[in-house]
C-alpha positions as CSV (number, residue, x, y, z in Angstrom):
1,M,3.5,-18.7,-35.6
2,P,1.6,-20.4,-32.9
3,S,-1.8,-19.1,-32.3
4,Q,-2.0,-19.1,-28.4
5,F,0.7,-18.7,-25.9
6,A,1.0,-19.4,-22.6
7,I,2.2,-17.2,-19.3
8,A,5.1,-18.7,-17.5
9,R,4.9,-18.0,-14.2
10,S,8.0,-16.6,-11.8
11,P,7.5,-14.8,-8.7
12,R,7.7,-11.5,-10.7
13,L,3.6,-12.7,-11.9
14,R,1.6,-12.6,-8.9
15,S,-2.0,-13.9,-8.5
16,T,-4.6,-12.6,-6.5
17,P,-6.1,-13.5,-3.7
18,F,-9.4,-15.0,-6.0
19,H,-6.6,-16.9,-8.4
20,D,-8.2,-20.8,-7.3
21,R,-11.9,-19.0,-8.2
22,V,-10.9,-18.0,-11.2
23,V,-9.4,-20.8,-12.7
24,A,-12.5,-24.1,-11.3
25,A,-15.0,-20.9,-12.3
26,G,-13.5,-21.7,-16.1
27,V,-11.7,-18.7,-16.7
28,H,-9.8,-19.3,-20.0
29,S,-7.0,-16.2,-20.9
30,F,-4.9,-14.0,-18.6
31,T,-3.7,-11.2,-19.3
32,V,-0.2,-9.5,-17.4
33,Y,-1.7,-5.7,-15.6
34,N,0.2,-4.3,-12.6
35,H,2.6,-7.6,-12.6
36,M,-0.5,-10.0,-12.2
37,L,-2.4,-12.3,-13.9
38,L,-5.9,-10.5,-14.8
39,P,-8.9,-12.1,-16.1
40,T,-9.9,-12.0,-19.5
41,G,-12.4,-14.3,-20.3
42,Y,-14.8,-17.2,-19.6
43,E,-17.3,-17.1,-22.7
44,S,-17.3,-15.1,-25.9
45,P,-17.6,-11.3,-25.2
46,E,-20.6,-11.5,-27.1
47,E,-22.0,-13.6,-24.3
48,S,-20.6,-12.0,-21.7
49,Y,-21.4,-8.2,-22.4
50,R,-25.4,-9.6,-23.3
51,H,-25.2,-11.2,-19.3
52,L,-23.3,-8.1,-18.4
53,L,-26.8,-5.7,-19.8
54,E,-29.3,-8.5,-18.4
55,S,-27.8,-9.8,-14.6
56,V,-24.8,-9.5,-12.9
57,Q,-21.2,-10.2,-12.9
58,I,-18.1,-10.9,-10.0
59,W,-15.0,-9.9,-11.9
60,D,-11.4,-10.4,-10.0
61,V,-10.4,-7.0,-10.2
62,A,-7.2,-7.7,-7.8
63,V,-4.9,-6.0,-10.4
64,E,-6.4,-2.1,-9.6
65,R,-3.4,-1.6,-7.0
66,Q,-3.4,0.9,-4.6
67,V,-1.3,3.4,-3.8
68,E,-1.6,4.5,-0.2
69,V,-0.4,7.6,0.7
70,R,-0.1,8.2,4.5
71,G,0.9,11.1,6.9
72,R,1.3,14.9,6.8
73,D,2.0,15.8,3.6
74,A,-0.3,13.0,2.3
75,L,-2.7,15.8,0.6
76,A,0.4,18.0,-0.9
77,L,1.8,15.0,-2.8
78,V,-1.9,13.9,-4.4
79,E,-1.9,17.2,-4.9
80,L,1.2,17.2,-6.9
81,M,0.2,14.1,-9.2
82,T,-3.5,15.3,-10.3
83,P,-5.0,18.6,-12.0
84,R,-8.2,17.6,-10.6
85,D,-9.0,19.7,-6.6
86,I,-8.3,16.7,-4.3
87,A,-9.2,18.8,-0.8
88,S,-12.8,18.9,-1.5
89,C,-12.3,15.2,-1.4
90,R,-14.1,13.8,1.6
91,V,-13.4,11.1,3.3
92,G,-15.3,8.2,2.3
93,Q,-15.7,9.9,-1.3
94,C,-13.4,8.8,-4.8
95,K,-12.8,10.9,-7.5
96,Y,-11.0,9.7,-11.1
97,A,-8.8,12.2,-11.0
98,P,-6.5,11.9,-13.7
99,L,-2.0,11.7,-13.1
100,V,0.1,13.5,-15.0
101,D,3.1,14.5,-14.8
102,E,5.4,17.5,-15.9
103,H,5.2,17.4,-19.6
104,G,1.5,17.3,-19.0
105,G,1.6,13.6,-19.9
106,I,-0.7,11.1,-18.7
107,V,1.0,9.0,-16.3
108,N,-2.3,6.9,-15.0
109,D,-6.0,7.7,-14.5
110,P,-6.9,6.3,-11.5
111,L,-9.8,6.6,-8.9
112,I,-8.8,8.2,-5.6
113,L,-9.7,7.6,-2.1
114,R,-9.8,9.4,0.8
115,L,-9.7,7.3,3.5
116,A,-8.4,9.7,6.4
117,E,-7.9,13.3,6.4
118,D,-4.0,12.2,5.5
119,C,-4.3,9.2,4.2
120,F,-5.7,8.5,0.4
121,W,-5.9,5.5,-1.8
122,V,-4.7,5.9,-5.1
123,S,-6.5,2.8,-7.1
124,V,-4.3,3.2,-10.1
125,A,-4.3,1.6,-14.2
126,D,-1.7,-0.9,-15.6
127,S,1.9,1.2,-14.7
128,D,4.3,1.9,-12.3
129,V,2.8,4.8,-10.1
130,L,3.7,3.9,-7.0
131,L,7.6,4.5,-7.7
132,W,6.8,7.5,-9.1
133,A,5.1,8.4,-5.8
134,K,7.7,7.8,-3.8
135,G,9.9,9.8,-6.1
136,I,8.4,12.8,-6.0
137,A,7.8,12.2,-1.9
138,A,11.6,11.6,-1.9
139,G,12.4,14.2,-4.2
140,R,10.7,16.8,-2.4
141,G,11.2,16.1,1.2
142,L,8.0,15.6,2.0
143,D,6.7,14.2,5.0
144,V,4.5,10.9,3.9
145,A,4.5,7.2,3.8
146,V,4.2,5.5,-0.2
147,H,3.1,2.3,-0.3
148,E,1.4,-0.8,-1.7
149,P,-1.2,-2.2,0.8
150,D,-2.6,-5.8,1.4
151,V,-5.9,-4.6,-0.6
152,S,-7.2,-6.8,-3.4
153,P,-11.0,-5.1,-4.9
154,L,-13.4,-7.5,-6.5
155,A,-16.3,-5.9,-8.7
156,L,-19.6,-7.0,-8.6
157,Q,-21.3,-5.0,-12.2
158,G,-24.4,-4.9,-14.1
159,P,-28.3,-4.0,-13.2
160,L,-28.7,-6.2,-10.9
161,A,-25.6,-5.5,-8.3
162,D,-28.0,-3.8,-6.0
163,E,-29.9,-7.0,-5.4
164,V,-26.3,-8.8,-4.7
165,A,-25.5,-6.1,-2.6
166,E,-27.7,-5.7,-0.2
167,A,-28.3,-9.4,0.5
168,V,-24.3,-9.6,1.5
169,F,-24.1,-6.8,2.9
170,G,-27.0,-4.9,4.2
171,T,-29.5,-2.5,3.3
172,W,-27.4,0.1,3.9
173,T,-26.2,-0.3,0.1
174,R,-29.0,0.8,-1.8
175,A,-28.3,4.2,-0.3
176,L,-24.9,4.0,-0.9
177,R,-24.2,7.3,-3.3
178,F,-21.6,6.8,-6.4
179,F,-17.9,7.5,-5.8
180,R,-18.9,6.7,-2.1
181,F,-17.7,3.9,-0.1
182,R,-17.7,2.4,3.4
183,E,-15.1,0.8,5.3
184,T,-16.9,-2.3,7.2
185,E,-16.8,-6.1,7.6
186,I,-18.5,-9.7,7.1
187,D,-17.8,-12.7,9.2
188,G,-14.4,-11.3,10.0
189,I,-13.3,-10.1,6.7
190,P,-12.3,-6.4,6.9
191,L,-13.6,-4.5,3.4
192,V,-14.2,-0.9,1.7
193,V,-17.2,-1.1,0.0
194,A,-17.4,1.3,-2.9
195,R,-20.4,2.2,-5.6
196,S,-17.9,2.3,-8.8
197,G,-16.9,0.2,-11.4
198,W,-15.5,-0.4,-14.9
199,S,-18.8,-0.5,-16.5
200,K,-21.9,1.6,-17.3
201,Q,-23.9,-1.1,-16.0
202,G,-23.5,0.0,-12.4
203,G,-22.5,-2.0,-9.1
204,F,-19.8,-1.6,-6.2
205,E,-15.8,-2.5,-6.0
206,I,-15.4,-4.7,-3.0
207,Y,-11.9,-3.7,-1.5
208,L,-10.9,-6.6,0.2
209,R,-8.3,-5.9,3.3
210,D,-6.5,-8.8,3.4
211,G,-5.8,-11.0,0.5
212,T,-6.2,-14.6,3.1
213,F,-9.8,-14.0,2.9
214,G,-9.7,-14.3,-0.9
215,A,-11.7,-17.8,-1.3
216,A,-13.8,-17.1,1.7
217,L,-15.5,-13.6,0.3
218,W,-16.0,-14.5,-3.2
219,D,-17.6,-17.3,-2.1
220,R,-20.0,-15.7,-0.2
221,I,-21.0,-12.7,-2.5
222,V,-21.1,-15.6,-5.3
223,D,-23.8,-18.0,-2.8
224,A,-25.7,-14.1,-2.8
225,G,-25.9,-14.1,-6.1
226,L,-26.8,-17.7,-7.3
227,S,-30.5,-16.6,-7.3
228,Y,-29.7,-14.0,-9.5
229,G,-28.0,-14.9,-12.3
230,I,-24.6,-14.4,-10.6
231,R,-21.5,-15.9,-13.5
232,P,-18.3,-15.1,-13.4
233,G,-16.9,-12.1,-15.5
234,T,-14.2,-9.7,-17.2
235,P,-14.7,-5.9,-17.9
236,N,-16.0,-6.3,-21.7
237,L,-14.6,-5.0,-24.4
238,I,-17.5,-4.3,-26.6
239,E,-19.3,-2.3,-23.5
240,R,-16.1,-0.4,-22.4
241,I,-16.0,1.1,-25.5
242,E,-19.6,1.5,-26.3
243,G,-19.6,3.5,-23.0
244,R,-16.0,5.5,-23.7
245,L,-14.3,3.6,-20.7
246,I,-10.3,4.3,-21.5
247,S,-8.6,1.5,-21.2
248,Y,-5.0,3.5,-19.6
249,G,-1.8,2.1,-21.9
250,S,-4.2,1.2,-25.1
251,D,-6.6,4.0,-25.9
252,V,-4.5,6.7,-23.7
253,T,-0.7,6.7,-22.9
254,L,2.1,8.9,-21.6
255,E,2.4,10.3,-25.1
256,H,-0.9,12.3,-24.6
257,D,-2.7,15.2,-22.6
258,P,-6.0,15.7,-20.7
259,F,-7.2,17.5,-23.8
260,E,-6.6,15.0,-26.1
261,A,-8.2,12.2,-24.0
262,G,-11.2,14.6,-23.5
263,L,-10.3,14.5,-19.9
264,E,-10.5,18.4,-19.0
265,A,-14.0,17.7,-16.8
266,F,-11.4,16.2,-14.4
267,C,-9.3,18.9,-14.6
268,D,-9.6,21.8,-12.3
269,L,-6.7,23.9,-13.7
270,D,-6.6,26.8,-11.9
271,K,-6.8,24.8,-8.3
272,P,-5.3,27.0,-5.6
273,A,-2.7,23.5,-4.8
274,E,0.9,23.1,-6.5
275,Y,0.3,20.5,-9.1
276,L,3.1,19.3,-11.5
277,A,1.2,19.9,-15.1
278,H,0.3,23.5,-13.8
279,E,2.5,25.4,-16.3
280,A,2.3,22.7,-19.9
281,L,-1.7,22.6,-18.9
282,S,-2.3,25.8,-19.0
283,A,-0.3,26.5,-21.6
284,R,-2.3,24.0,-23.6
285,R,-5.2,25.4,-22.8
286,A,-5.0,28.2,-25.2
287,R,-4.7,26.7,-27.8
288,P,-6.8,24.1,-29.5
289,P,-5.4,19.7,-29.0
290,L,-4.4,18.3,-32.7
291,R,-5.5,15.3,-32.1
292,R,-9.0,13.8,-29.3
293,L,-10.0,10.4,-28.5
294,E,-12.7,10.2,-30.6
295,R,-15.8,7.2,-30.7
296,V,-16.0,6.1,-34.2
297,V,-17.9,3.2,-36.3
298,V,-15.9,1.2,-38.6
299,G,-18.4,-0.1,-41.9
300,G,-18.0,-3.4,-43.6
301,K,-18.5,-6.8,-42.1
302,R,-18.1,-8.0,-38.4
303,A,-14.5,-7.2,-37.2
304,D,-12.8,-9.1,-35.1
305,P,-11.9,-7.8,-31.7
306,N,-8.2,-6.5,-31.5
307,G,-6.1,-5.0,-29.8
308,D,-3.9,-3.6,-31.8
309,F,-3.0,0.0,-32.6
310,L,-5.0,0.0,-36.5
311,P,-3.5,3.4,-38.2
312,L,-6.0,5.6,-39.5
313,H,-5.4,7.6,-43.1
314,V,-7.1,10.1,-45.2
315,A,-6.3,10.7,-49.0
316,G,-3.2,8.5,-48.1
317,R,-1.9,10.9,-44.9
318,A,-1.5,9.9,-41.5
319,A,-4.9,10.9,-40.0
320,G,-4.4,9.4,-36.3
321,R,-5.1,5.3,-35.1
322,I,-8.0,2.8,-34.0
323,S,-7.1,1.9,-30.3
324,S,-9.5,-0.4,-29.4
325,M,-12.4,-2.3,-31.6
326,A,-15.5,-4.4,-31.5
327,Y,-18.6,-5.5,-32.7
328,S,-21.2,-3.8,-31.3
329,P,-24.9,-6.8,-30.9
330,R,-27.0,-4.0,-29.6
331,L,-26.2,-1.0,-32.3
332,E,-25.3,-3.8,-35.0
333,R,-21.9,-2.2,-36.0
334,N,-18.3,-1.9,-35.4
335,V,-17.8,0.4,-32.7
336,A,-14.5,1.7,-31.7
337,L,-12.0,3.8,-29.3
338,A,-9.6,7.0,-31.5
339,M,-6.7,9.1,-30.9
340,V,-8.1,11.1,-34.4
341,A,-6.3,14.5,-35.7
342,T,-8.2,17.1,-35.7
343,G,-9.5,19.6,-38.3
344,L,-10.5,16.8,-40.7
345,G,-13.8,16.7,-40.4
346,Q,-16.2,13.9,-39.6
347,R,-15.4,11.8,-43.2
348,G,-13.0,10.8,-45.3
349,L,-11.3,8.4,-42.5
350,Q,-10.1,4.7,-43.7
351,V,-8.8,2.2,-41.5
352,T,-7.0,-0.9,-43.0
353,L,-7.2,-4.1,-40.8
354,E,-5.4,-7.6,-40.4
355,D,-7.1,-9.3,-43.2
356,G,-6.4,-6.1,-46.0
357,S,-9.1,-5.2,-46.3
358,Q,-10.0,-1.2,-46.2
359,R,-12.9,-0.1,-44.4
360,D,-14.4,3.2,-43.6
361,V,-14.5,5.2,-40.8
362,A,-16.8,7.8,-39.3
363,V,-16.9,10.2,-36.3
364,V,-19.6,9.7,-34.2
365,G,-18.6,11.5,-31.0
366,E,-21.3,10.7,-28.6
367,D,-24.0,9.1,-31.2
368,W,-23.6,5.7,-31.7
369,G,-26.5,6.4,-35.0
370,A,-23.7,7.4,-37.2
371,S,-22.4,5.6,-39.9
372,A,-19.6,4.9,-42.0
373,D,-20.2,2.9,-45.4
374,S,-18.6,-0.3,-46.2
């Protein structure tokens, strides 16, 4: 079988407003995310990782589609979708909030932005939240409009992101607090600039509000960043595993609840507003989860990045699965995220890799300093 596959283009698979610039920058791979093309590589993951930790990158993350909820019952609908308290979210603020169905399963883990008292953007990971939200609104007879606006985010990530943002937008960006945003424009390009992003290196997400300006916005940011060593990049597998940034659809799915995903800190289970999962999550709160998403290290030689689920076992018994794994040059070990059965202890886990080799696995929690025997 061929080792590489082409993605056939069709009207069902949309490009982003930045696609031409991404191609010109030398992208070598894409994946499909929210029915769009997401760039996944310009150089090796290790080279991009080192650059992200030292400099600044521009990412085409327009696949983070926005579900706009607007109208008299906008707050009520958003509250129904999540156990996070959204009423306390102020205009100009973002909140990370797991969306959970009536059975307690995670539908998505978006950032929710409040643009007005009666208007929210739900900035979603890869799942069809738009249709789910429309179904809830229709079923409940809510006075609300739910649609996907012409909004396409770019991310500016890395320790030098503040310098580039100031050069493009002005000094006010340095005072912008984490998970806060401001509506603005440059050269007539309408934008929302938020201090957020899918890395632990700091930076901004820049929401373009008119896709016809995609190339102009990309060029403006790149030109301002040249003196700071800006490069095109993508969300980095190594960096996000180190930071325990969850990839919905890989690390967590509809089969998992917030306790299993380690997202209970982002749930206000006793919030005053009604939400779909109240009964299910209240019952689950009373008992420890049978499995939990953990940071683990995998022993042995350097493992290739994998996108497949790798089953874990203890003495021949199923014990969970690794969902994301990579070799960390900084930590000099294989790091991974895994959904692991609880009550097994931290040692004794093993995984069989695609090459047939068996590796010892150690659950390390928040401490990457632990090691697994090779």
